[in-house]
N, C-alpha and C positions, 0 to 999 in steps of 0.2 A: 552240528555242521563242522565243528573243529575236527572230529574224527574223519569225516569224509575228505577234508582238506589234507589231513595227515596221510591218508591212504593214497590220495592222488600224488602227493609229493614223493612217497615211497615208490609208487609205480613209475613215475618219471625218472627217478634216480636209477631204478633197476633197468629201465629202457636204455638209459645212457650207458650203464655198465655193459649191457648186452651189445650195444653198438661198438663200444671200445673193445670188447672181447672179439667180436667179428673182425674188426680191423687188425687186431693183434694176430689172430689166427691166419688171416689172409697173407700176412708177412712171414709167417712161420714156415720153416722147412725142417723135415725130419729125414734121417738117413736110415735105410734098412740094409742089412748085410746078410750074406749067406756064404757057405763054403769057406768059412774061416776068413772072410773078407775078400774072397776072390770075385764076388759080385757085390756091387754096391749100387743102390739107387736112392734118389732123393724125391720125396713127395712134398709138394707145396701144401700149405694148410687147407687149401680147397680140395685136396685130393688129386690134383693134377700131377702127373709124372713129369718131373723137371729134368732128370739126368739119370743115365745108366752108365756105370763103369764096369767093364769086364776084364779080368786079368788076361793078358795075352796068352798065357799058358793054356787057357781053355779054348783057344782058337785053332785047335788041331782037328784034322779030319776025324769024323766019328764022334765028336764031342757035342754035337748040336743038342741032343736030348738032355745031356748033363747041364749044359748052359741054360736051356729052357727051364729045367727044374729049379736051378739056382736063382734065376730071375723071378720065378713065381715065389720062391721062398723069401727072397729079399723084399719083394713087394709085400708079402704077408707080414714080415717083420716091421716094415715102415708103417703099414696100415695100423697095426696094433699100437705102435708108438703114437701115431697121429690121433687115433681114437682116445687114447689115454690123455693126451694133451687137450683135446676138445672137451672131454669130460671134466677135466680140472678147471679149464677156463669157464665152463658153464657153471660149475659149482661156485667159483669165485664171483661170477657176475650175478647169478640168481640167488645166491645164499640159500636160505631154507626152502626156497621154492624150486630149486633145481630138481629135475626129474619128475616134477608133477605133471599130470596130464594138462595139455594146453600150453605148456611152456615152450617157447620157440627153440629150435635147434640152431646151432651156430651156422652150420652148412649142411 
């Protein structure tokens, strides 16, 4: 019965770490850039788009397609960074169980 109690304590501790990781991720923001910094956007840890900054030089007539491509590229950059942060938080929270089938995702 001691082994079962130890397993239950480990599960509770991991559950607590996962909850803390989710809270930390919800507060996180990552920035993605493209065009040498001409387009910047911020994604919240939940994946919500929080802000877009576009260099005024791109606001010329005929630049709409370029701007659209740069926004998509900046979003891809931010998403890649966010995914890496989520993966690292999950690894820290779940330890050796990270990535196993049945383990919850943070978001």
